[in-house]
C-alpha positions as CSV (number, residue, x, y, z in Angstrom):
1,M,13.5,-15.4,25.9
2,D,10.7,-17.8,24.7
3,K,12.1,-20.6,22.6
4,D,9.7,-20.0,19.7
5,L,10.4,-16.3,19.7
6,A,14.2,-17.1,19.7
7,G,13.7,-19.3,16.6
8,Q,11.7,-16.5,14.8
9,T,14.4,-14.1,15.6
10,A,17.0,-16.4,14.0
11,V,14.9,-16.7,10.9
12,V,14.5,-13.0,10.5
13,S,18.1,-12.2,11.1
14,G,19.5,-15.2,9.1
15,G,22.0,-15.7,11.9
16,A,24.7,-18.4,11.8
17,D,23.0,-20.6,14.3
18,A,19.8,-20.8,12.2
19,P,19.0,-24.0,10.2
20,A,19.9,-23.6,6.6
21,A,16.3,-24.0,5.5
22,A,15.2,-21.3,7.9
23,K,17.6,-18.7,6.6
24,A,16.0,-15.6,5.1
25,D,15.9,-15.5,1.3
26,P,18.5,-12.8,0.2
27,A,16.0,-11.6,-2.3
28,L,13.6,-10.7,0.5
29,L,16.4,-8.5,2.1
30,T,16.9,-6.5,-1.0
31,P,15.4,-3.1,-0.7
32,P,12.8,-2.0,-3.2
33,P,14.1,0.3,-6.0
34,A,13.9,4.0,-5.3
35,P,11.0,5.8,-6.9
36,I,11.9,7.8,-9.9
37,V,11.6,11.5,-9.1
38,K,11.4,13.9,-12.0
39,D,13.3,17.2,-12.1
40,L,11.3,20.2,-11.4
41,T,10.5,22.7,-14.1
42,P,11.8,26.3,-13.6
43,E,8.3,27.3,-12.4
44,Q,8.1,24.4,-10.0
45,Q,11.6,25.3,-8.6
46,K,10.2,28.7,-7.7
47,Q,7.1,26.9,-6.1
48,A,9.5,24.7,-4.1
49,F,11.3,27.7,-2.5
50,F,7.8,29.3,-2.0
51,L,6.9,26.2,0.0
52,Q,10.2,26.3,2.0
53,G,9.3,29.9,3.1
54,F,5.7,29.0,3.6
55,F,6.4,26.1,6.0
56,L,9.1,27.9,7.9
57,V,6.7,30.6,8.7
58,R,3.9,28.2,9.6
59,Q,6.1,26.0,11.8
60,A,7.6,28.9,13.7
61,Q,4.1,30.6,14.0
62,W,5.6,33.8,12.7
63,A,2.3,34.6,11.0
64,S,1.0,35.4,14.5
65,I,3.3,38.5,14.5
66,A,1.2,40.1,11.9
67,T,-2.0,39.7,14.0
68,E,-0.3,40.5,17.3
69,L,1.1,43.8,16.0
70,D,-1.7,44.7,13.7
71,L,0.7,45.0,10.8
72,S,-0.4,46.9,7.7
73,D,0.5,45.6,4.2
74,E,3.3,48.2,4.1
75,E,4.7,46.9,7.4
76,V,4.4,43.3,6.3
77,T,6.5,44.2,3.3
78,A,9.1,45.9,5.4
79,L,9.2,42.8,7.6
80,L,9.7,40.6,4.6
81,D,12.4,42.9,3.3
82,G,14.4,42.4,6.5
83,M,14.0,38.7,6.2
84,R,15.2,38.8,2.6
85,A,18.2,40.9,3.5
86,A,19.2,38.4,6.3
87,L,18.8,35.4,3.9
88,K,21.2,37.1,1.4
89,N,23.6,38.0,4.3
90,E,23.2,41.7,3.7
91,T,23.5,44.4,6.4
92,P,20.9,47.1,7.0
93,K,21.4,50.3,5.0
94,F,20.8,52.4,8.2
95,K,22.3,52.5,11.7
96,A,20.3,49.8,13.5
97,E,21.6,51.0,16.9
98,E,19.9,54.3,16.4
99,I,16.4,52.9,16.1
100,I,16.4,49.8,18.2
101,P,15.4,51.5,21.5
102,G,12.5,53.3,19.7
103,A,11.5,50.1,17.9
104,E,11.4,48.1,21.2
105,K,9.2,50.8,22.7
106,M,6.9,50.9,19.6
107,I,6.5,47.1,19.6
108,G,5.8,46.9,23.3
109,E,3.1,49.6,23.0
110,R,1.6,47.8,20.0
111,V,1.5,44.5,21.8
112,A,0.0,46.1,25.0
113,G,-2.5,48.1,23.1
114,K,-3.8,45.1,21.1
115,A,-4.0,43.0,24.2
116,K,-6.0,45.7,26.0
117,R,-8.4,46.1,23.0
118,W,-8.8,42.3,22.7
119,A,-9.5,41.9,26.4
120,A,-12.3,44.5,26.2
121,Q,-13.7,42.8,23.1
122,N,-13.8,39.4,24.9
123,D,-15.3,40.9,28.0
124,A,-18.1,42.6,26.0
125,F,-18.8,39.3,24.2
126,L,-19.2,37.5,27.5
127,A,-21.4,40.2,28.9
128,K,-23.7,39.8,25.8
129,I,-23.8,36.0,26.3
130,D,-24.5,36.3,30.0
131,A,-27.5,38.6,29.2
132,D,-29.0,35.8,27.0
133,K,-31.2,33.6,29.2
134,D,-30.9,30.8,26.8
135,F,-27.3,30.1,27.9
136,T,-26.4,28.2,31.0
137,K,-23.3,29.1,32.9
138,T,-21.3,26.4,34.9
139,A,-18.9,26.7,37.7
140,S,-15.9,26.4,35.3
141,G,-17.0,29.5,33.4
142,L,-18.4,27.5,30.4
143,R,-21.5,28.9,28.8
144,Y,-23.6,26.7,26.6
145,K,-26.9,26.4,24.8
146,I,-28.2,23.0,23.6
147,L,-29.5,23.3,20.1
148,A,-30.5,19.7,19.8
149,A,-30.3,17.1,22.6
150,G,-29.6,14.0,20.4
151,T,-30.3,10.5,21.5
152,D,-29.2,8.5,24.6
153,P,-26.7,7.3,25.7
154,K,-24.5,10.3,26.0
155,P,-20.7,10.2,25.9
156,T,-18.7,10.6,29.1
157,A,-15.5,12.6,29.5
158,A,-13.5,9.4,28.8
159,S,-15.4,8.7,25.5
160,T,-14.0,9.0,22.0
161,V,-16.3,10.8,19.7
162,K,-16.7,12.0,16.1
163,C,-17.9,15.6,15.6
164,L,-18.6,18.3,13.1
165,Y,-17.8,21.7,14.4
166,T,-16.9,25.4,13.8
167,G,-14.7,27.4,16.1
168,K,-14.8,31.2,16.1
169,T,-13.1,34.0,18.0
170,V,-15.3,36.8,19.4
171,D,-14.8,39.0,16.3
172,G,-16.6,36.3,14.3
173,K,-13.4,34.9,12.6
174,V,-13.5,31.2,12.0
175,F,-10.2,29.7,13.1
176,D,-11.1,26.0,12.6
177,S,-13.9,24.1,11.0
178,T,-14.6,20.6,9.7
179,S,-16.5,22.3,6.8
180,G,-13.1,23.4,5.5
181,R,-11.9,19.8,5.4
182,G,-14.7,18.3,3.3
183,N,-17.1,18.2,6.2
184,V,-15.5,15.0,7.5
185,P,-16.2,14.5,11.2
186,A,-13.1,14.9,13.4
187,E,-12.4,12.0,15.8
188,F,-10.8,12.6,19.2
189,P,-10.9,11.4,22.9
190,L,-12.8,13.9,25.1
191,N,-10.1,13.7,27.7
192,G,-7.6,14.9,25.2
193,V,-9.2,18.2,24.1
194,I,-9.7,21.6,25.8
195,P,-11.6,21.5,29.1
196,A,-14.6,23.3,27.6
197,W,-15.1,20.5,25.2
198,T,-14.6,17.8,27.8
199,E,-17.3,19.4,29.9
200,A,-19.8,20.4,27.1
201,V,-19.9,17.5,24.6
202,P,-21.2,15.0,27.2
203,K,-24.3,17.1,27.5
204,I,-25.6,16.0,24.1
205,G,-26.2,12.5,22.6
206,K,-25.6,11.3,19.0
207,G,-27.2,13.7,16.6
208,G,-27.1,16.5,19.2
209,K,-25.8,20.0,18.7
210,I,-24.5,22.4,21.3
211,L,-23.3,26.0,21.1
212,L,-20.6,26.5,23.7
213,I,-18.6,29.6,24.8
214,A,-15.2,28.9,26.2
215,P,-13.4,31.5,28.3
216,A,-9.6,31.4,27.9
217,A,-9.1,29.5,31.2
218,I,-10.9,26.4,29.8
219,A,-9.7,26.9,26.2
220,Y,-6.1,27.9,25.2
221,G,-5.3,30.2,28.1
222,E,-2.8,33.0,28.2
223,N,-0.7,31.8,25.3
224,G,-3.3,31.1,22.7
225,Q,-2.5,28.8,19.8
226,G,-1.8,29.3,16.1
227,P,-4.4,31.8,14.9
228,I,-6.0,32.0,18.3
229,P,-4.7,35.1,20.2
230,P,-3.7,34.9,23.9
231,N,-6.6,35.2,26.4
232,S,-9.3,34.4,23.9
233,V,-12.9,33.6,24.5
234,L,-14.0,31.1,21.9
235,E,-17.3,30.1,20.4
236,F,-17.9,26.6,19.1
237,E,-20.9,25.0,17.4
238,V,-20.5,21.2,17.8
239,E,-22.6,18.4,16.4
240,L,-22.0,15.0,17.9
241,V,-22.0,12.5,14.9
242,E,-20.9,9.4,16.7
243,I,-19.7,7.9,20.0
244,V,-16.9,5.5,19.0
245,K,-17.3,2.1,20.5
């Protein structure tokens, strides 16, 4: 170990071998007082448990069940009733073994049916884009249309950039947008995002805008992510605000 570094270690640790003048001041080792936390009001206590449930569902991505199975409001209520019963350590008021085989069949059919309809919707969307001569298709399957070229130089796949963007699924639902976060540009390395972005964003310069269509293979693939269903074609409108030096 470097001698100077060893001396610094002794000072920080206040070890027995350290010179008396170099020992750490005990006052500096005293932890700061804990912040005073006020007790919650009865209404805030309810809100605290609401947040517990909210974050549990978000973290486990249980919310995707409602989308995957096309649950109605009545079915969502039944789902929550089952969760409530489990939390209270209650048992079902019916013979579960009598319906489990039928339930598995119903859910399997729901999932397969939704996947089939979603695939058809994605295919129809791509066909519409491919009929639009303003879009360019690349070897990866990316479709893009440059709305504004921006200035030179352009970023590379290794650049870090700041962008404003909106992402939609083919049914027009916005799943992510900087407009929902105060319109503050998002900063990220282009080699750390989905392949469609890595390929598309370097086609514009600062101030440029691009509309890109990303098939699942160069987006979130067979598994999807969060609100994005599996095997989704995605549409992004991206404005390149800055290339980070």
